[in-house]
MARSENU-737525 format. One record per residue: residue in one letter; x, y, z of N, C-alpha, C in turn. Coordinates in pm, whole numbers. Example, Ala and Ser with C-alpha at 12.3 -4.5 7.8 and 13.67 -1.06 7.14 Angstrom:
BEGIN
{'a',{1319,-569,780},{1230,-450,780},{1320,-330,780}}
{'s',{1285,-225,708},{1367,-106,714},{1290,3,787}}
//
This chain:
BEGIN
{'m',{-5020,-10334,-731},{-5071,-10200,-718},{-5223,-10209,-703}}
{'s',{-5275,-10132,-610},{-5419,-10138,-587},{-5493,-10052,-688}}
{'e',{-5623,-10073,-693},{-5707,-9996,-785},{-5704,-9847,-752}}
{'i',{-5700,-9814,-626},{-5698,-9673,-586},{-5568,-9606,-632}}
{'e',{-5457,-9675,-620},{-5330,-9620,-667},{-5332,-9600,-818}}
{'t',{-5386,-9697,-889},{-5395,-9688,-1035},{-5483,-9571,-1077}}
{'i',{-5597,-9557,-1015},{-5688,-9446,-1045},{-5621,-9313,-1013}}
{'s',{-5551,-9307,-903},{-5481,-9186,-863},{-5375,-9146,-966}}
{'i',{-5301,-9243,-1014},{-5198,-9216,-1116},{-5262,-9168,-1245}}
{'v',{-5370,-9231,-1285},{-5438,-9191,-1409},{-5494,-9051,-1397}}
{'i',{-5557,-9019,-1286},{-5613,-8886,-1265},{-5503,-8780,-1264}}
{'t',{-5392,-8809,-1199},{-5279,-8717,-1197},{-5225,-8693,-1337}}
{'a',{-5215,-8798,-1416},{-5167,-8785,-1553},{-5261,-8701,-1637}}
{'i',{-5391,-8723,-1622},{-5491,-8647,-1698},{-5483,-8499,-1660}}
{'i',{-5474,-8470,-1532},{-5465,-8330,-1487},{-5338,-8265,-1542}}
{'s',{-5229,-8338,-1543},{-5103,-8286,-1596},{-5114,-8254,-1745}}
{'v',{-5173,-8343,-1820},{-5192,-8321,-1964},{-5282,-8200,-1988}}
{'l',{-5391,-8190,-1915},{-5482,-8077,-1931},{-5415,-7945,-1894}}
{'a',{-5339,-7944,-1788},{-5268,-7821,-1747},{-5169,-7778,-1854}}
{'t',{-5097,-7873,-1910},{-5002,-7842,-2017},{-5074,-7788,-2140}}
{'f',{-5184,-7852,-2177},{-5261,-7807,-2293},{-5308,-7664,-2276}}
{'f',{-5368,-7632,-2162},{-5423,-7498,-2141},{-5313,-7393,-2131}}
{'t',{-5198,-7430,-2078},{-5085,-7337,-2074},{-5036,-7306,-2215}}
{'q',{-5021,-7409,-2296},{-4978,-7390,-2434},{-5082,-7312,-2515}}
{'y',{-5208,-7338,-2489},{-5316,-7266,-2557},{-5311,-7118,-2523}}
{'a',{-5288,-7085,-2397},{-5279,-6945,-2354},{-5160,-6877,-2422}}
{'l',{-5047,-6945,-2430},{-4930,-6889,-2498},{-4958,-6867,-2646}}
{'f',{-5026,-6962,-2709},{-5062,-6948,-2850},{-5152,-6828,-2872}}
{'k',{-5252,-6811,-2785},{-5343,-6697,-2799},{-5270,-6564,-2785}}
{'r',{-5176,-6557,-2690},{-5099,-6434,-2672},{-5014,-6403,-2795}}
{'k',{-4949,-6506,-2849},{-4865,-6487,-2968},{-4951,-6445,-3087}}
{'l',{-5065,-6508,-3103},{-5155,-6473,-3212},{-5205,-6330,-3199}}
{'h',{-5235,-6286,-3079},{-5278,-6149,-3055},{-5168,-6050,-3094}}
{'t',{-5044,-6083,-3058},{-4930,-5997,-3091},{-4911,-5989,-3242}}
{'i',{-4926,-6100,-3311},{-4915,-6101,-3457},{-5027,-6018,-3519}}
{'r',{-5147,-6031,-3464},{-5259,-5953,-3517},{-5235,-5803,-3499}}
{'e',{-5179,-5763,-3385},{-5147,-5622,-3363},{-5046,-5573,-3467}}
{'f',{-4946,-5657,-3499},{-4848,-5620,-3601},{-4915,-5602,-3737}}
{'v',{-5000,-5696,-3774},{-5068,-5689,-3904},{-5159,-5566,-3910}}
{'d',{-5228,-5535,-3801},{-5313,-5415,-3797},{-5229,-5289,-3815}}
{'t',{-5114,-5285,-3748},{-5025,-5169,-3760},{-4971,-5159,-3902}}
{'l',{-4935,-5271,-3961},{-4886,-5273,-4099},{-4995,-5226,-4195}}
{'d',{-5116,-5273,-4175},{-5228,-5232,-4260},{-5251,-5081,-4250}}
{'d',{-5245,-5028,-4129},{-5261,-4884,-4112},{-5148,-4807,-4179}}
{'a',{-5027,-4858,-4169},{-4912,-4790,-4230},{-4921,-4789,-4382}}
{'l',{-4974,-4896,-4440},{-4982,-4906,-4586},{-5108,-4844,-4644}}
{'q',{-5193,-4793,-4560},{-5321,-4736,-4605},{-5301,-4627,-4711}}
{'d',{-5203,-4540,-4689},{-5180,-4429,-4783},{-5061,-4454,-4875}}
{'d',{-5015,-4578,-4884},{-4903,-4619,-4969},{-4771,-4552,-4931}}
{'t',{-4762,-4501,-4810},{-4640,-4439,-4761},{-4619,-4482,-4616}}
{'v',{-4499,-4523,-4584},{-4468,-4560,-4446},{-4378,-4452,-4388}}
{'t',{-4432,-4381,-4290},{-4355,-4275,-4225},{-4256,-4337,-4126}}
{'e',{-4164,-4253,-4077},{-4068,-4302,-3979},{-4140,-4347,-3851}}
{'q',{-4241,-4273,-3812},{-4318,-4309,-3692},{-4387,-4445,-3711}}
{'e',{-4445,-4466,-3828},{-4511,-4594,-3857},{-4408,-4706,-3862}}
{'y',{-4291,-4677,-3920},{-4185,-4777,-3927},{-4140,-4817,-3786}}
{'r',{-4123,-4719,-3699},{-4082,-4747,-3562},{-4188,-4831,-3489}}
{'a',{-4315,-4797,-3511},{-4424,-4875,-3450},{-4422,-5019,-3501}}
{'l',{-4401,-5035,-3631},{-4393,-5169,-3689},{-4276,-5247,-3630}}
{'w',{-4163,-5182,-3617},{-4044,-5249,-3563},{-4068,-5295,-3419}}
{'e',{-4133,-5209,-3339},{-4164,-5245,-3201},{-4260,-5365,-3194}}
{'k',{-4360,-5364,-3280},{-4456,-5475,-3284},{-4386,-5604,-3329}}
{'f',{-4295,-5592,-3426},{-4222,-5708,-3474},{-4134,-5766,-3363}}
{'k',{-4065,-5680,-3290},{-3982,-5726,-3179},{-4067,-5794,-3072}}
{'a',{-4188,-5744,-3052},{-4278,-5805,-2954},{-4315,-5947,-2996}}
{'i',{-4330,-5969,-3126},{-4361,-6104,-3175},{-4246,-6199,-3141}}
{'l',{-4124,-6154,-3160},{-4009,-6240,-3135},{-3984,-6264,-2987}}
{'n',{-4024,-6169,-2904},{-3996,-6180,-2760},{-4101,-6257,-2681}}
{'k',{-4220,-6270,-2733},{-4325,-6336,-2656},{-4328,-6484,-2682}}
//
């Protein structure tokens, strides 16, 4: 195998690893954002020590979003 082929394989492998890392990082950030939205909604619902049906429905929707993303 020539040096150019070896360098080409190494560069391709590095690009593949970087692409995978950034894709996983983007997915992690989206999931974290969804979890933060749920926690914010939960905090708002518990502010007055009472969870209304509307707040419960909002919490349930946010929770389902966490599981789906």
